[in-house]
N, C-alpha and C positions, 0 to 999 in steps of 0.2 A: 826652853820655856818661852812663852810668847812675850814679846816686848810691847804689846798694846796696853797692858796694865802698868801704870807708873809704879805701883808697889812691887810688882814682879821685876821691873827693870832695876829698881833700887836693890832688891834682894840679889839679883844677878851680879850687880856691881860689888856688893859686899862679899858675896861668896868668892868672887875673883880676887878682891883685895886681900882677903884672909887666906887665900891659897887653898880653899876647901872644895874646889870644883869637883875633883875626883871623888872625894868622900861623899859629897852630896849626891852626885850621880849614882854612885854605888848603892847608897842607901835607898834612893828612889827606885832603882832597878829591883832591889830586894823587896820593897814594899809592893811594887807592881806584881811581881811573880807570886808573892804570897796571896794577894787579893785575887789574882786570876785563878789560882788553884782552888781557893775556898769558894769563890763565886761559881766556878764551873762545876765543882762537886755538888753544890746545892742545886744548881739548875738541872743537873743530871738525876737529882733525887737520891743521892748517895749519902750515907753516913760516913764519918771518918773511918769507922771500922770496916765498912764495905770497900771503901777506896783502898784501905790498907791491904785487905785480902787480895783485891784485884792487882795491886802493884807489887805485892810481895814484901811489904814492910809492915812494921807494927803501927797500931793506931796511935800510940804516943808520938811516934815519929811524924805522922801526918799532922797531929795537933801542933807539934813543934814547927813544922814547915809553915803551916798556916798562921801561926802566931809570930813568926820571925825569930824564934828562939833557937832554931837549928843553925849552928854556925858552920857546919861542914857538909852542906848539901852538895852531893856529887852530881855530876852530869848524868851518870847512870841512873841514880834514883829519880832525878828530875825527868828523864826520858821515860822511865817505867811509869811514873805517876801520870805523865801526859798521855801515854798510851792507854793506861787504865781509865782515863777520863774521856777517851775517844778524841783526843786532841793531838796535834802535831807540835813538835818542838822546833822553834826557829832560833838559831844562834847566828849572831851577826858580829863581825869585826868592823869597827868603825875607826878610821884613822884619827889620831889624836887631834890633828888640826881641825877636823870637822866638829869636834866637841869643844873647841875653844881652849884646849889645853896648851900649855907652853912647852911641852916636851914629851918624850916617850914615857909611858907609864912604867913604873918599876914594880915588878911582882916578886 
């Protein structure tokens, strides 16, 4: 997050003080992918049902992905959805130190 805004700087400090950095970043990443899928689907003029048919999943699953209610989104499903949207999937590994974390993430 940008440190130009004093409110964001305060939020950053509080997130770190409470030890919630990883949880906040994970939640933000989820929100971003959900919105990206929904926005791209709409820009492509596709309904959830059409995207579901193209990606080989059910329409309710697309709705769950877009609403953030799908807790077990697999990489395979994400890749199929991206391909059905005519998009590429970019996965990145970022060292913990680059994210301001205090140690390795435990999964």
